[in-house]
N, C-alpha and C positions, 0 to 999 in steps of 0.2 A: 377527223375520221369518223366521228360519231354519226354525222349526217349520212355518210355513205352506207354505214352499217344499218341505219334506220331505213334507208332506201331499199337495201337488199331484203330486209325483213318484210317491208311492205310488199315488195314484188312476190315474195314467197307466201304471203297471206298470214304471216306471223303477227303482224301488228293490226290491231283493230283501228279502223279509220274513225274519224269523228262521226257522230250521229247528230247532225244539225237537223232542225225541224223539216226543212224543205228537201233534204237529201233523198228521201224516199221518192219524192216526185221526180227528181232528176234521174234517179236510177230507173224508175219505171218508164219514163219517156225514152230513155236510151236502151231499153230492153235488157238491162243488166239484172237478170233474175237472181244471180248469185248475191249481188249486193242488196237487192230488195229483201231476200230471205235473211241475210245477215242483219239488216236494219230492223226487221220485224222481230228477230230473235233478241235483239238488243233493246226492244221495247219502243221502237218508233211508233208514232201515232199513224196507224194505217189510213185514217181519214183526214190527215193533215190537209189544210187548205191554204194555198198561196194567197197573197193579197187579192188576187182577182177571183179566188174561189176554186181554182183547179186542184184536183186531187191526183194521187198516184194512179188510181183506177182510170181516171180520165186520160192521163198521159199515156198509159199503156194501151188504152182502147183506141185513141186517135192514131197512135203510131203503129198499131197492128201487132202488138206484142202479146199474142194469145197466151203464152205460158206465164207471163207476168200477170195478166188479167186473171187467169185461172187461179194462180197462187193467192193473189189479193182477195179474190172472192171467197176462196176456201178459208181465209183467215179473217173474215168479217168486214171486208170493205163494203161501205154503204153504196148501193147502186143508184140511189136517188138523190144524192147530193147535187146541188146546182151551183154553178158559178154565179158571179154577180150579174152576168148577162143572161143567166138562166140556162146555160148549156149543161147537159148531162153527159155521162159516159156513153149512153145509148145514142144521144144526138151526134157525138163525135164519131162513133163507130159506124153509124148509119150513113153519115156524110162522106166517109172514106170508103164505104163498101166493105168493111171488115166483117163479113157475114158470120164467120166463126165466133167472133166476139159478140156480135149482135145476138146470136143464139144463146151464148152464155149469159148475157145480161138479161135477156127475156126470161130465161129459166130461173134467174135469181130474183125475179119480180120487178125489173125495171119498169118505170112508168112509161107506157107506150105513147101517151099523148101529151107528155110534158112539153110545153111550148117555150121557146126562148123569148126574149123581150119583144121581138117583132112578130110573134105568133107562129113561127116556123116550128114544125114538129119533125121528129125523126122520119116519119113516113114521107113527108114533103121533101126532105133532103134526099132520101134514097130515090124517090121518083124523079126529082129534078136532075140528079146526076146519072140516072139510069143504072143504079146498082140493084139489078133485078133480084139476085139471091137475097140480099138484105131486105129489099122491099117485100118480097114474098114472105119472109120470116115474120116481118112486122104485121103484114096483113093476116096471115094465118093465126097470129097471136091475138088478133082483134083490134089492131090500131084503127082509129076513127078516120075514115076517108073524107068525111064531110066538113071537117074543120077548115077554117080559112086563116090566112096570115093577116097582118095589119093592112095589107093592100087589097085584101079580098080574094086572094088566090088560094085555091084548094090544091091538094096534091095532084089531082088530075090536070088542072090548068097549068101547074108548074111543069109537069112532064110534057104536056102538049107544046108549051112555049119553047122547049128545048128539043123538040122532035124526038122524044124518047118513046118511040112507037111500042116497044115491048112493055114499057112501064105503063103506058096508057091502056094497053090491052089488059094487063094484069089488074090494074085498078078497076077497070070496068067489070072484069070478071068477079071482083070482090064487092061490086055494088056502087062504086063511085059514079057520081053523075046521074044516078037514077032517082 
């Protein structure tokens, strides 16, 4: 009967769940703001990195959980931690077009031109996928449009290969290709 009573306490929030090192990452990826807050209150490492280097901030950013990202930033999450492949939270948010999160990360000092291991930057991702609002935020913040990836492609070239006409127009407006 003890296990059933523990189950009921857990459902009602009376029992504190374990605070395993990676639990904050899982909670952030799942958008579980209540659990993220609880883990931070219990002393979880807000900048914990999984074996591949992912953090809770990255998980929340990629999945589009703006409230989780906002909470993590307010509690000291490092916006410029990179994974082993050199992905950042800004990289993930830009690639998914999560413009609200892109804005938050830029405001907190995210490195605009941090390139992953193949030289791809957040502005290249936003341009390639046609995420215009995220792209414009990056460009307004001063992202470099002249950088090229390992294959020699710039953000403008990547946007053009995917027929992202609005992205091409916007990049040119900000001086790309000139």
